[in-house]
C-alpha positions in Angstrom: -14.0 -15.0 -22.0 -13.6 -11.9 -19.6 -11.2 -10.9 -17.1 -12.2 -13.9 -14.8 -10.9 -16.4 -17.3 -14.7 -17.6 -17.3 -17.4 -17.5 -19.7 -19.0 -13.9 -19.9 -22.4 -14.8 -17.3 -19.7 -14.6 -14.6 -19.5 -10.7 -15.0 -21.6 -8.9 -12.8 -23.0 -5.9 -15.1 -23.6 -2.9 -13.4 -27.1 -1.5 -13.5 -26.7 1.7 -11.7 -24.2 3.4 -9.4 -25.0 5.9 -6.7 -22.1 8.3 -5.4 -22.7 8.5 -2.0 -19.6 10.2 -0.7 -16.7 12.2 -2.0 -13.5 12.9 0.4 -10.2 14.0 -0.1 -8.6 10.4 -0.3 -11.4 7.9 -1.1 -14.7 8.2 -2.4 -17.9 5.6 -1.7 -20.7 4.7 -4.6 -23.5 1.9 -4.2 -23.7 -0.1 -7.5 -26.7 -2.0 -8.2 -25.6 -5.1 -10.2 -26.7 -8.1 -12.3 -25.9 -11.3 -11.1 -25.3 -14.4 -13.5 -28.6 -15.9 -12.4 -30.3 -12.6 -13.0 -30.9 -11.6 -9.4 -29.6 -8.1 -8.7 -27.5 -7.3 -5.9 -25.9 -4.3 -4.4 -22.2 -3.3 -4.0 -20.5 -1.0 -1.9 -17.2 0.4 -3.0 -14.8 2.7 -2.4 -12.4 4.4 -4.8 -8.9 5.3 -4.1 -6.1 6.6 -6.4 -3.7 4.0 -5.3 -0.7 4.3 -3.3 3.1 3.2 -3.3 5.1 1.9 -0.7 9.0 1.4 -0.4 11.3 -1.3 1.0 14.5 0.5 1.9 17.7 -0.8 3.8 19.9 1.2 5.4 23.0 -0.5 6.6 21.2 -3.9 6.7 18.4 -2.6 8.7 14.9 -1.9 7.5 13.4 1.9 7.2 10.3 2.1 9.0 7.8 4.5 10.2 5.8 4.8 13.4 2.5 6.5 13.4 -1.0 6.6 14.9 -3.7 5.0 12.8 -6.9 6.4 13.8 -9.0 3.4 12.2 -7.3 1.2 14.3 -6.9 3.4 17.5 -3.1 2.6 17.8 0.3 3.2 16.5 1.7 1.0 13.8 5.1 0.5 12.4 5.2 0.6 8.7 7.1 0.9 5.7 7.2 4.3 4.0 4.0 4.9 1.6 1.8 7.1 0.4 -0.9 7.7 -1.7 -0.7 8.6 -5.4 -1.5 12.1 -6.6 -3.9 12.4 -9.2 -2.5 10.3 -12.2 1.2 10.1 -10.6 3.5 7.6 -11.7 3.8 5.2 -8.7 7.4 5.0 -9.1 7.4 8.7 -8.7 5.1 8.5 -5.5 7.5 5.9 -4.2 10.5 8.2 -4.5 8.6 11.0 -3.0 7.2 9.3 -0.3 10.6 7.6 0.9 12.3 11.1 1.2 9.4 12.8 2.8 8.6 10.1 5.2 12.4 9.1 6.1 14.8 11.9 4.7 16.3 9.4 2.5 16.5 9.1 -1.4 17.3 6.0 -3.3 19.5 5.7 -6.6 17.1 2.9 -8.0 13.7 1.8 -7.2 12.8 -1.6 -8.4 9.1 -2.7 -8.4 8.8 -5.7 -6.3 4.8 -6.0 -6.7 1.7 -4.6 -7.1 -1.5 -5.7 -5.2 -5.3 -4.4 -4.6 -5.5 -4.2 -0.7 -9.0 -5.1 -0.3 -10.8 -5.9 -3.7 -14.0 -7.2 -1.9 -15.0 -3.4 -1.5 -12.1 -1.4 -2.8 -10.0 -0.8 -5.9 -6.9 0.7 -4.2 -4.0 -0.7 -5.9 -0.5 -0.6 -4.0 2.8 -0.6 -5.7 5.8 -2.0 -3.5 9.3 -0.9 -4.8 12.7 -2.0 -3.5 15.0 0.8 -2.9 19.0 0.5 -3.4 21.6 3.0 -2.4 20.1 5.3 -0.1 21.5 8.7 0.5 20.6 11.3 2.7 17.8 13.6 1.4 15.3 16.1 3.3 12.4 14.8 5.4 9.3 16.5 4.6 6.2 15.7 6.5 2.7 16.6 5.8 1.2 19.3 8.1 -0.8 16.6 9.8 1.8 13.7 10.0 3.5 13.0 13.1 5.8 9.9 12.8 8.6 8.4 14.1 11.5 6.8 11.9 13.5 4.0 13.0 16.0 1.7 11.1 15.1 -1.9 12.4 16.7 -5.6 12.3 15.0 -8.5 10.6 14.7 -10.0 14.1 12.9 -6.7 15.5 10.7 -6.9 12.5 9.6 -10.3 13.1 9.3 -9.5 16.6 6.8 -6.5 15.7 4.7 -8.7 13.6 4.7 -10.7 16.6 3.4 -8.3 18.7 1.0 -6.9 16.2 3.0 -3.7 15.7 3.3 -4.6 12.2 -0.1 -5.7 11.5 -0.3 -4.0 7.7 0.0 -6.5 4.5 2.4 -3.9 2.8 4.7 -4.0 5.8 4.4 -8.0 6.4 5.0 -8.4 2.7 8.0 -6.0 2.8 9.6 -8.2 5.8 9.3 -11.6 4.1 10.6 -10.0 0.9 13.7 -8.5 2.8 13.9 -12.4 4.9 14.0 -14.0 1.0 16.6 -11.5 -0.3 19.0 -11.9 2.8 18.4 -16.1 2.2 19.1 -16.0 -1.6 20.4 -12.5 -2.3 17.7 -12.0 -4.8 14.4 -9.9 -4.8 
């Protein structure tokens, strides 16, 4: 059995891999694979180092950042997040990103979940942490970052989802985890 839980024939075997692009954050490759029935196919694959995000509550409100997202050509409201640097521990990245983007530190970060953002074409794995006991730190934005920090209520978050101002999976997951926490007291 392989990772699919099926007999080995379900696995696509890589025949060749051609690097297409190597950027600062991602790389793109085109793999030629053999399918279970013997035919070949191509797979365009984006490689990404992974990322960490933080659900951080301050006085009962969710800390979010608003920034322009060029691929969408619009501003988005999101939880603090950023890519892993090299082989960086996701927990370390989460703590770093929280402080860099919002100016707050968490005494404790607990992993809520980790998931692949777009497994049909990318290997990016996103680790989402729950932050507790926030205290002031020092905001240190990257030189190309232009973000606004806000603390929003659950009602605002739900309205922003309905309006499309929050439309990324990690932030929607964060809002529902927060709502579950309010209902049950657990995460």
